[in-house]
py3Dmol code that shows the C-alpha trace and the ligand (Angstrom):
import py3Dmol

protein = """\
ATOM      1  CA  UNK A   1      77.700  20.394 -35.363  1.00  0.00           C
ATOM      2  CA  UNK A   2      81.419  20.373 -36.671  1.00  0.00           C
ATOM      3  CA  UNK A   3      82.442  16.788 -38.229  1.00  0.00           C
ATOM      4  CA  UNK A   4      84.324  14.699 -36.074  1.00  0.00           C
ATOM      5  CA  UNK A   5      88.050  14.468 -37.267  1.00  0.00           C
ATOM      6  CA  UNK A   6      89.035  11.125 -38.906  1.00  0.00           C
ATOM      7  CA  UNK A   7      91.478   9.161 -36.923  1.00  0.00           C
ATOM      8  CA  UNK A   8      93.763   6.265 -37.582  1.00  0.00           C
ATOM      9  CA  UNK A   9      95.865   4.137 -34.906  1.00  0.00           C
ATOM     10  CA  UNK A  10      99.335   3.726 -36.429  1.00  0.00           C
ATOM     11  CA  UNK A  11     102.022   1.440 -35.256  1.00  0.00           C
ATOM     12  CA  UNK A  12     104.735   2.864 -37.388  1.00  0.00           C
ATOM     13  CA  UNK A  13     105.643   4.633 -40.732  1.00  0.00           C
ATOM     14  CA  UNK A  14     108.675   4.158 -42.322  1.00  0.00           C
ATOM     15  CA  UNK A  15     110.603   3.696 -45.616  1.00  0.00           C
ATOM     16  CA  UNK A  16     112.365   0.482 -46.520  1.00  0.00           C
ATOM     17  CA  UNK A  17     112.702  -1.725 -49.279  1.00  0.00           C
ATOM     18  CA  UNK A  18     109.705  -4.005 -50.126  1.00  0.00           C
ATOM     19  CA  UNK A  19     110.634  -7.545 -48.977  1.00  0.00           C
ATOM     20  CA  UNK A  20     107.674  -9.449 -50.534  1.00  0.00           C
ATOM     21  CA  UNK A  21     105.274  -9.734 -53.636  1.00  0.00           C
ATOM     22  CA  UNK A  22     106.006  -8.914 -57.267  1.00  0.00           C
ATOM     23  CA  UNK A  23     106.952  -5.262 -55.926  1.00  0.00           C
ATOM     24  CA  UNK A  24     109.954  -6.736 -54.001  1.00  0.00           C
ATOM     25  CA  UNK A  25     113.083  -5.036 -54.290  1.00  0.00           C
ATOM     26  CA  UNK A  26     111.664  -1.478 -54.631  1.00  0.00           C
ATOM     27  CA  UNK A  27     111.624   1.455 -52.361  1.00  0.00           C
ATOM     28  CA  UNK A  28     108.299   1.604 -50.397  1.00  0.00           C
ATOM     29  CA  UNK A  29     106.944   3.655 -47.542  1.00  0.00           C
ATOM     30  CA  UNK A  30     105.223   1.240 -45.059  1.00  0.00           C
ATOM     31  CA  UNK A  31     102.296   2.395 -43.150  1.00  0.00           C
ATOM     32  CA  UNK A  32     101.700  -0.204 -40.342  1.00  0.00           C
ATOM     33  CA  UNK A  33      98.265   0.156 -38.612  1.00  0.00           C
ATOM     34  CA  UNK A  34      97.656  -1.137 -35.039  1.00  0.00           C
ATOM     35  CA  UNK A  35      95.447  -4.195 -34.266  1.00  0.00           C
ATOM     36  CA  UNK A  36      94.701  -7.536 -35.784  1.00  0.00           C
ATOM     37  CA  UNK A  37      91.738 -10.046 -34.918  1.00  0.00           C
ATOM     38  CA  UNK A  38      93.951 -12.977 -36.070  1.00  0.00           C
ATOM     39  CA  UNK A  39      96.687 -14.884 -34.277  1.00  0.00           C
ATOM     40  CA  UNK A  40      98.643 -16.582 -36.950  1.00  0.00           C
ATOM     41  CA  UNK A  41     101.058 -19.317 -35.246  1.00  0.00           C
ATOM     42  CA  UNK A  42     104.022 -17.606 -37.410  1.00  0.00           C
ATOM     43  CA  UNK A  43     103.132 -14.004 -36.860  1.00  0.00           C
ATOM     44  CA  UNK A  44     106.101 -11.818 -36.653  1.00  0.00           C
ATOM     45  CA  UNK A  45     104.459  -8.444 -36.199  1.00  0.00           C
ATOM     46  CA  UNK A  46     102.813  -9.150 -32.850  1.00  0.00           C
ATOM     47  CA  UNK A  47     103.941  -5.862 -31.449  1.00  0.00           C
ATOM     48  CA  UNK A  48     101.524  -4.376 -33.874  1.00  0.00           C
ATOM     49  CA  UNK A  49      98.416  -6.089 -32.027  1.00  0.00           C
ATOM     50  CA  UNK A  50      98.214  -3.150 -29.444  1.00  0.00           C
ATOM     51  CA  UNK A  51     101.084  -0.554 -29.912  1.00  0.00           C
ATOM     52  CA  UNK A  52     100.249   2.585 -31.632  1.00  0.00           C
ATOM     53  CA  UNK A  53      99.368   6.102 -31.520  1.00  0.00           C
ATOM     54  CA  UNK A  54      95.865   7.775 -32.313  1.00  0.00           C
ATOM     55  CA  UNK A  55      96.387  10.228 -35.279  1.00  0.00           C
ATOM     56  CA  UNK A  56      94.612  12.397 -37.655  1.00  0.00           C
ATOM     57  CA  UNK A  57      93.949  10.751 -41.062  1.00  0.00           C
ATOM     58  CA  UNK A  58      95.328  14.033 -42.709  1.00  0.00           C
ATOM     59  CA  UNK A  59      98.295  14.129 -40.716  1.00  0.00           C
ATOM     60  CA  UNK A  60      99.131  10.592 -41.786  1.00  0.00           C
ATOM     61  CA  UNK A  61      98.356  11.358 -45.537  1.00  0.00           C
ATOM     62  CA  UNK A  62     100.569  14.497 -45.171  1.00  0.00           C
ATOM     63  CA  UNK A  63     103.539  12.395 -43.715  1.00  0.00           C
ATOM     64  CA  UNK A  64     103.205   9.788 -46.069  1.00  0.00           C
ATOM     65  CA  UNK A  65     103.257  12.433 -48.975  1.00  0.00           C
ATOM     66  CA  UNK A  66     106.119  14.183 -47.649  1.00  0.00           C
ATOM     67  CA  UNK A  67     108.473  11.213 -48.523  1.00  0.00           C
ATOM     68  CA  UNK A  68     109.545  11.311 -52.048  1.00  0.00           C
ATOM     69  CA  UNK A  69     108.792   7.634 -52.914  1.00  0.00           C
ATOM     70  CA  UNK A  70     106.164   6.605 -55.256  1.00  0.00           C
ATOM     71  CA  UNK A  71     105.128   3.442 -53.649  1.00  0.00           C
ATOM     72  CA  UNK A  72     103.225   2.943 -50.425  1.00  0.00           C
ATOM     73  CA  UNK A  73     101.943  -0.195 -48.638  1.00  0.00           C
ATOM     74  CA  UNK A  74      99.434  -0.236 -45.748  1.00  0.00           C
ATOM     75  CA  UNK A  75     100.232  -3.291 -43.593  1.00  0.00           C
ATOM     76  CA  UNK A  76      99.559  -4.156 -39.998  1.00  0.00           C
ATOM     77  CA  UNK A  77      98.162  -5.958 -38.044  1.00  0.00           C
ATOM     78  CA  UNK A  78      95.336  -5.808 -40.252  1.00  0.00           C
ATOM     79  CA  UNK A  79      94.612  -2.630 -41.861  1.00  0.00           C
ATOM     80  CA  UNK A  80      91.051  -3.209 -42.878  1.00  0.00           C
ATOM     81  CA  UNK A  81      89.897  -3.248 -39.182  1.00  0.00           C
ATOM     82  CA  UNK A  82      90.104   0.565 -39.320  1.00  0.00           C
ATOM     83  CA  UNK A  83      87.517   2.127 -41.489  1.00  0.00           C
ATOM     84  CA  UNK A  84      89.753   5.262 -42.300  1.00  0.00           C
ATOM     85  CA  UNK A  85      92.330   2.872 -44.003  1.00  0.00           C
ATOM     86  CA  UNK A  86      90.005   3.252 -46.938  1.00  0.00           C
ATOM     87  CA  UNK A  87      89.970   7.228 -47.431  1.00  0.00           C
ATOM     88  CA  UNK A  88      93.719   6.934 -46.532  1.00  0.00           C
ATOM     89  CA  UNK A  89      94.528   4.836 -49.478  1.00  0.00           C
ATOM     90  CA  UNK A  90      92.056   6.791 -51.839  1.00  0.00           C
ATOM     91  CA  UNK A  91      93.983  10.006 -50.941  1.00  0.00           C
ATOM     92  CA  UNK A  92      97.336   8.345 -51.691  1.00  0.00           C
ATOM     93  CA  UNK A  93      96.026   7.157 -54.967  1.00  0.00           C
ATOM     94  CA  UNK A  94      94.642  10.577 -55.815  1.00  0.00           C
ATOM     95  CA  UNK A  95      98.172  11.966 -55.059  1.00  0.00           C
ATOM     96  CA  UNK A  96      99.720   9.857 -57.548  1.00  0.00           C
ATOM     97  CA  UNK A  97     100.999   7.037 -55.367  1.00  0.00           C
ATOM     98  CA  UNK A  98     101.058   3.319 -56.274  1.00  0.00           C
ATOM     99  CA  UNK A  99      99.265   1.775 -53.241  1.00  0.00           C
ATOM    100  CA  UNK A 100      99.527  -1.671 -52.063  1.00  0.00           C
ATOM    101  CA  UNK A 101      97.646  -3.256 -49.126  1.00  0.00           C
ATOM    102  CA  UNK A 102      98.661  -6.378 -47.312  1.00  0.00           C
ATOM    103  CA  UNK A 103      95.666  -7.950 -45.723  1.00  0.00           C
ATOM    104  CA  UNK A 104      94.854 -11.363 -44.245  1.00  0.00           C
ATOM    105  CA  UNK A 105      91.851 -12.409 -46.327  1.00  0.00           C
ATOM    106  CA  UNK A 106      89.617 -12.364 -43.273  1.00  0.00           C
ATOM    107  CA  UNK A 107      87.751  -9.062 -44.422  1.00  0.00           C
ATOM    108  CA  UNK A 108      85.972  -7.750 -47.191  1.00  0.00           C
ATOM    109  CA  UNK A 109      88.341  -6.173 -49.799  1.00  0.00           C
ATOM    110  CA  UNK A 110      85.491  -4.990 -52.024  1.00  0.00           C
ATOM    111  CA  UNK A 111      85.398  -1.547 -50.571  1.00  0.00           C
ATOM    112  CA  UNK A 112      88.974  -0.675 -51.347  1.00  0.00           C
ATOM    113  CA  UNK A 113      89.627   1.868 -54.058  1.00  0.00           C
ATOM    114  CA  UNK A 114      89.896  -0.068 -57.038  1.00  0.00           C
ATOM    115  CA  UNK A 115      93.520   1.759 -57.982  1.00  0.00           C
ATOM    116  CA  UNK A 116      94.939  -0.176 -54.919  1.00  0.00           C
ATOM    117  CA  UNK A 117      96.919  -3.503 -55.445  1.00  0.00           C
ATOM    118  CA  UNK A 118      95.647  -5.781 -52.987  1.00  0.00           C
ATOM    119  CA  UNK A 119      97.905  -8.490 -51.738  1.00  0.00           C
ATOM    120  CA  UNK A 120      95.585 -10.937 -49.945  1.00  0.00           C
ATOM    121  CA  UNK A 121      96.583 -13.843 -47.861  1.00  0.00           C
ATOM    122  CA  UNK A 122      94.481 -17.204 -47.990  1.00  0.00           C
ATOM    123  CA  UNK A 123      95.462 -18.668 -44.575  1.00  0.00           C
ATOM    124  CA  UNK A 124      97.011 -22.136 -44.751  1.00  0.00           C
ATOM    125  CA  UNK A 125      96.143 -24.615 -42.083  1.00  0.00           C
ATOM    126  CA  UNK A 126      99.695 -24.381 -40.562  1.00  0.00           C
ATOM    127  CA  UNK A 127      98.431 -20.715 -39.668  1.00  0.00           C
ATOM    128  CA  UNK A 128      95.968 -21.817 -37.336  1.00  0.00           C
ATOM    129  CA  UNK A 129      93.492 -19.455 -38.956  1.00  0.00           C
ATOM    130  CA  UNK A 130      92.137 -21.208 -41.926  1.00  0.00           C
ATOM    131  CA  UNK A 131      88.598 -20.992 -40.697  1.00  0.00           C
ATOM    132  CA  UNK A 132      88.748 -17.029 -40.983  1.00  0.00           C
ATOM    133  CA  UNK A 133      89.499 -17.111 -45.013  1.00  0.00           C
ATOM    134  CA  UNK A 134      86.506 -14.950 -46.427  1.00  0.00           C
ATOM    135  CA  UNK A 135      86.140 -17.033 -49.563  1.00  0.00           C
ATOM    136  CA  UNK A 136      83.771 -14.130 -51.052  1.00  0.00           C
ATOM    137  CA  UNK A 137      86.705 -12.076 -51.487  1.00  0.00           C
ATOM    138  CA  UNK A 138      88.033 -13.985 -54.258  1.00  0.00           C
ATOM    139  CA  UNK A 139      85.311 -12.942 -56.703  1.00  0.00           C
ATOM    140  CA  UNK A 140      86.548  -9.271 -56.310  1.00  0.00           C
ATOM    141  CA  UNK A 141      90.330 -10.137 -57.276  1.00  0.00           C
ATOM    142  CA  UNK A 142      91.541  -8.417 -60.505  1.00  0.00           C
ATOM    143  CA  UNK A 143      94.604  -8.813 -62.436  1.00  0.00           C
ATOM    144  CA  UNK A 144      95.997  -5.791 -60.173  1.00  0.00           C
ATOM    145  CA  UNK A 145      96.010  -8.179 -57.130  1.00  0.00           C
ATOM    146  CA  UNK A 146      98.129 -10.845 -55.623  1.00  0.00           C
ATOM    147  CA  UNK A 147      97.135 -13.817 -53.396  1.00  0.00           C
ATOM    148  CA  UNK A 148      99.886 -15.144 -50.967  1.00  0.00           C
ATOM    149  CA  UNK A 149      99.943 -18.555 -49.342  1.00  0.00           C
ATOM    150  CA  UNK A 150     102.328 -18.992 -46.168  1.00  0.00           C
ATOM    151  CA  UNK A 151     103.607 -22.382 -46.126  1.00  0.00           C
ATOM    152  CA  UNK A 152     104.934 -24.514 -43.258  1.00  0.00           C
ATOM    153  CA  UNK A 153     104.705 -28.084 -44.339  1.00  0.00           C
ATOM    154  CA  UNK A 154     103.816 -30.474 -47.181  1.00  0.00           C
ATOM    155  CA  UNK A 155     100.037 -30.160 -45.899  1.00  0.00           C
ATOM    156  CA  UNK A 156     100.093 -26.517 -46.340  1.00  0.00           C
ATOM    157  CA  UNK A 157     101.649 -26.829 -49.738  1.00  0.00           C
ATOM    158  CA  UNK A 158      98.881 -29.334 -50.981  1.00  0.00           C
ATOM    159  CA  UNK A 159      96.081 -27.291 -49.649  1.00  0.00           C
ATOM    160  CA  UNK A 160      97.757 -24.260 -51.416  1.00  0.00           C
ATOM    161  CA  UNK A 161      97.772 -26.046 -54.690  1.00  0.00           C
ATOM    162  CA  UNK A 162      94.311 -27.281 -54.260  1.00  0.00           C
ATOM    163  CA  UNK A 163      93.021 -23.549 -53.573  1.00  0.00           C
ATOM    164  CA  UNK A 164      94.954 -22.275 -56.675  1.00  0.00           C
ATOM    165  CA  UNK A 165      93.406 -24.799 -58.836  1.00  0.00           C
ATOM    166  CA  UNK A 166      89.942 -24.407 -57.604  1.00  0.00           C
ATOM    167  CA  UNK A 167      89.404 -20.692 -57.989  1.00  0.00           C
ATOM    168  CA  UNK A 168      91.983 -20.233 -60.974  1.00  0.00           C
ATOM    169  CA  UNK A 169      94.063 -17.955 -58.963  1.00  0.00           C
ATOM    170  CA  UNK A 170      96.904 -17.874 -61.736  1.00  0.00           C
ATOM    171  CA  UNK A 171      94.716 -16.346 -64.131  1.00  0.00           C
ATOM    172  CA  UNK A 172      92.416 -14.260 -62.026  1.00  0.00           C
ATOM    173  CA  UNK A 173      95.062 -12.074 -60.370  1.00  0.00           C
ATOM    174  CA  UNK A 174      98.528 -10.580 -61.224  1.00  0.00           C
ATOM    175  CA  UNK A 175     100.479 -13.307 -59.336  1.00  0.00           C
ATOM    176  CA  UNK A 176     100.173 -16.019 -56.664  1.00  0.00           C
ATOM    177  CA  UNK A 177     102.861 -16.012 -54.121  1.00  0.00           C
ATOM    178  CA  UNK A 178     104.083 -19.126 -52.188  1.00  0.00           C
ATOM    179  CA  UNK A 179     106.352 -18.250 -49.267  1.00  0.00           C
ATOM    180  CA  UNK A 180     107.851 -20.486 -46.839  1.00  0.00           C
ATOM    181  CA  UNK A 181     107.081 -19.924 -42.904  1.00  0.00           C
ATOM    182  CA  UNK A 182     110.658 -18.591 -41.850  1.00  0.00           C
ATOM    183  CA  UNK A 183     112.585 -21.024 -39.719  1.00  0.00           C
ATOM    184  CA  UNK A 184     109.806 -23.771 -40.083  1.00  0.00           C
ATOM    185  CA  UNK A 185     110.543 -25.372 -43.558  1.00  0.00           C
ATOM    186  CA  UNK A 186     113.489 -25.342 -45.909  1.00  0.00           C
ATOM    187  CA  UNK A 187     112.652 -23.138 -48.912  1.00  0.00           C
ATOM    188  CA  UNK A 188     114.098 -25.729 -51.393  1.00  0.00           C
ATOM    189  CA  UNK A 189     111.397 -28.217 -50.277  1.00  0.00           C
ATOM    190  CA  UNK A 190     108.786 -25.829 -51.669  1.00  0.00           C
ATOM    191  CA  UNK A 191     110.716 -24.894 -54.746  1.00  0.00           C
ATOM    192  CA  UNK A 192     111.069 -28.658 -55.494  1.00  0.00           C
ATOM    193  CA  UNK A 193     107.575 -29.278 -55.112  1.00  0.00           C
ATOM    194  CA  UNK A 194     106.503 -26.175 -57.242  1.00  0.00           C
ATOM    195  CA  UNK A 195     108.858 -27.497 -59.907  1.00  0.00           C
ATOM    196  CA  UNK A 196     107.724 -30.995 -59.808  1.00  0.00           C
ATOM    197  CA  UNK A 197     103.931 -30.020 -60.094  1.00  0.00           C
ATOM    198  CA  UNK A 198     104.708 -27.467 -62.635  1.00  0.00           C
ATOM    199  CA  UNK A 199     102.904 -24.829 -60.894  1.00  0.00           C
ATOM    200  CA  UNK A 200     102.786 -21.209 -62.276  1.00  0.00           C
ATOM    201  CA  UNK A 201     102.911 -19.692 -59.168  1.00  0.00           C
ATOM    202  CA  UNK A 202     105.733 -17.293 -57.798  1.00  0.00           C
ATOM    203  CA  UNK A 203     107.999 -18.525 -55.096  1.00  0.00           C
ATOM    204  CA  UNK A 204     109.228 -15.733 -52.663  1.00  0.00           C
ATOM    205  CA  UNK A 205     111.300 -15.188 -49.743  1.00  0.00           C
ATOM    206  CA  UNK A 206     110.826 -12.476 -47.312  1.00  0.00           C
ATOM    207  CA  UNK A 207     113.794 -10.591 -48.618  1.00  0.00           C
ATOM    208  CA  UNK A 208     114.125  -8.165 -45.683  1.00  0.00           C
ATOM    209  CA  UNK A 209     114.877 -11.268 -43.290  1.00  0.00           C
ATOM    210  CA  UNK A 210     117.823 -11.751 -45.054  1.00  0.00           C
ATOM    211  CA  UNK A 211     119.060  -8.248 -45.501  1.00  0.00           C
ATOM    212  CA  UNK A 212     118.391  -7.521 -41.688  1.00  0.00           C
ATOM    213  CA  UNK A 213     118.013  -9.459 -38.689  1.00  0.00           C
ATOM    214  CA  UNK A 214     114.795 -11.735 -38.954  1.00  0.00           C
ATOM    215  CA  UNK A 215     113.170  -9.776 -36.201  1.00  0.00           C
ATOM    216  CA  UNK A 216     114.328  -6.411 -36.881  1.00  0.00           C
ATOM    217  CA  UNK A 217     111.508  -3.724 -36.670  1.00  0.00           C
ATOM    218  CA  UNK A 218     111.007  -0.990 -39.012  1.00  0.00           C
ATOM    219  CA  UNK A 219     112.671  -2.446 -41.876  1.00  0.00           C
TER     220      UNK A 219
END
"""
ligand_1 = """\
8
LIG
S 96.965 -11.918 -40.194
Fe 98.989 -11.011 -40.321
S 99.321 -9.508 -38.581
Fe 97.381 -10.668 -38.027
S 98.345 -12.426 -36.713
Fe 98.374 -12.999 -38.917
S 100.405 -12.659 -39.593
Fe 99.993 -11.596 -37.712
"""
view = py3Dmol.view(width=600, height=400)
view.addModel(protein, "pdb")
view.setStyle({"model": 0}, {"cartoon": {"style": "trace"}})
view.addModel(ligand_1, "xyz")
view.setStyle({"model": 1}, {"stick": {}})
view.zoomTo()
view.show()
């Protein structure tokens, strides 16, 4: 029996400026995979829940490698819902690309190629999906990885601060990101709290929402 071709359902592939994380500001190819099993209250990529095209894994690899850009990010939706996201990341690493993955934190990150930088959310209470955090992921985090908290209130901030302390996240990974929910909280509030509490986290804004219209796709 010939082997079944490996496929991925892809929402979009595009080049832009990385808008978040410690990689913000750099040119980056985004591979947005279709589907997510969470429904965060602030989700800005609902179009990736269902829209997408089934494509051959090799075709996706070829398309990304044809773009002259050293940085690639897998995002979604939730990229880890598709098992072929794993060989895609490995192939891109093998080809010398720096690979990032944005994941909700609700799925096992341990099978991801060790060369990949994992940017993992810990979902705050305000997301409505806090119960989905897979805490066993924390022991797999390395100094190449980042943990992101998306914060919409003082309650979210205090919860995030507790997690940072409880799991020593600032020393466990490359950086801890505190990011405001766009339009729900004034960024300066979070900045003031971080300064007051002397937290060694990295405050961030979603840069792409200031460069382009906040709901613009493909940027
Ligand atoms: S995990 Fe990401 S893609 Fe999924 S609902 Fe939450 S914000 Fe949206």
